N, C-alpha and C positions, 0 to 999 in steps of 0.2 A: 564418478562425477560428484562433486561436492555441491550440495543444495544450500544456497545462501538466502536468508530472509533479510530484507531491508525494510525498516519501518521508521516511523517518526510521526509526531502529531501534525494536525492540519497547519499548513503554513511553514513547515520546517524546511521545505525545499527539496523534497525527495526526488522530484522530477529532474531537477538540476543535477543532483548527484548521480542518478541513474544514467543520464546522458553522458556523463564522464566515463562511467563504466562501459557504456556502449562504444564509446570512442576507443576504448582499450580492447574491444572485440568480445566483450562479455555479453552473452544473450540475457536480456532482461524481460521478465514478464511483469507487466504492470496490472496487478489485480484490480486496482481502482478504475483504470481505463477500460479494461476488459469487461468489468461489471456493467459499464454503460452500454456495451454492445449486447451483453447477455440479457439485459432487461428489455431488449427489443425482440427477443425470441418469443415465438408464439406461446410456448408452454409456460414461460416465466411471466409473460404479459397476462395470461389468463389468471394465474394465481394472484398476481399483484392487484389486478382489477377486482377480483373476487374479495380481496381483503381490504383494499383502500378506495375502490371506486374508479370509474372511468375518468374522473377529472384529473387524475395524476398524469394522463397522457394527453398530448396536444392533438389537434385535428389531423395532423399529418402522421400520427402514429408514434412520434418520438416522445420520450418522457419529458414532463414538465419538471425540470430539476429543482427549481425554486419551490414549487408547490409541494413536490414530493419530500423535499428536505424539511419544509416547515411542518409537515405531518409527522415524519418519523423521528425528528429530533425534539419533538414536543413532549414525548413521554417514552419511557423505556419499553413498554409493551409493544408499541408500534415499531420501534427500532428493532426489537428482537424478532418480531414477525417478518419484517423486511429481510433481515439477515438470514433467517431460516429458509426463506424462499430463494434469495439470490446466491448465498454462499455455496450451496451444493452444486449449483450450475457453474459457478466460477471455478470451483475445485475440479470439476469434470473437465472443463476447458483447459485448466492449468496442467493436469496430468497428461492430456493429449499433447499439449505444447512441449512438456518435459520430455516425452518419448521422442520427439522430433529433434531434440538437442542433446541427446545422450552422449554425443562424442565430445562435448565441450569439457574443458577442465573443471569449470564450475558455472552454474547459472544463478541468477538472482530473481527472487520473487519479491516484488515491491508491493506492500500493502499497508495502509494506514492503521488498520486494526489487526495486524498480524498477531500481536500478543493477546489482545482482548478476545479474539476468536479462538485462541488455542492453536492456531495453525503453526505457530513458532515451534511447537514441539516436534513437528515433522521436518524441520530444517536442521542442517548440520552446524551452521554458523548464523548468528544474528548480528546485524549492523543497525544501530539506531542513529538517525540524523536528528540533531538537537539545534535549537535556536531560542533566544530569549522570547518570552511571551509577547512583548510589545512589537518585536520584529515580525513574529508570526501573524499577529493581528493585522498589522499594516500590509503585509503581503497579500493576505486573503481579501481584505477590503479592496485592494487595487485589482486583484485578479478576478474576483467574483462580483465586483460592484455592489457590495453588501454593507452591512453595518457592523460596528464593533460588538454590539449586543448579540447579533445572530452568530457571529464568529465565536464568541465566548460560550454561547449555548451549545455549539457543536464541540467545542473543546471540553466542556464538562462531561460529554459522553465518551471521551477517550481517556486512557490512562495518562498520567503525567510522565514527563521524560524520565524522572527518577525511577518510576515503576518499570518502565521499559528497559532502562539501563541495568536493572537488577537481573535480567535474563539475557543481556547482550554480551557479545564477545568483542565488538568494536564499536567505537562512537566516532561520528563525524560532526564537528562543530561548524554549522553553517550560519554563522552570526553576522555575516557581511563584513567581518573584520579579518578573521583568519582565512587564508587561502584554502579552498576545498580540493583543488586538483592534487597537490602534494599529499593530502590526507588519503585521498582515494587511491593514488598510486602506491602508497605505503601498504594499505590494506590489501590491494590487489597482489602485490609481491608476496605478502605473508601467506595469503591463501594459496598461491601457486606453490610455495614451499611446502605447505601442508599436503598438497596433492602429491608432490614428489616423494615425500616421506611415506605416504600411504602406499604408493606404487612400489617403492623400494622394499617396504615391509612385506608386501604381498609376494614379492619375488623370493 
């Protein structure tokens, strides 16, 4: 099975691209979404509260996303601390998920900081989703009901598209101009051909 990593900066539209891959029958693991579940686990909650305080969780026990984001994106030390707590738990969950999909031709792991975290080194293929900065900002403002200033603050904590492209095998332009479905289908077909070559070589 080929392990594909899919990444892109905040607002690039990774979720939209992943949904197209899912329509093609490709199993997709969204590290960003799963992280939201992981931080509700007792062992992770305990570590986060110990580091950041009880105020990052609401009375119902769910994470206060806006408050947590305002803390960890304010300085690198806080962000690194959060990542060191959350990422190992997400990786454990991902490896379990991967073992449940080992019959697939290929799987996709979607993560915003796939490159920054070094996780891309464990992938066979990297896909980066790109979009103009102004388009990204507009999408996040609409999605999260936030401000351009806060979006830019989060962007500053991520690598640029160019830096991600330096380690990528494929790029998808999700600029609201170019159609994304043909781009996804083209990449899907190329990956399937790669798998066929690998199978043939092993024979």
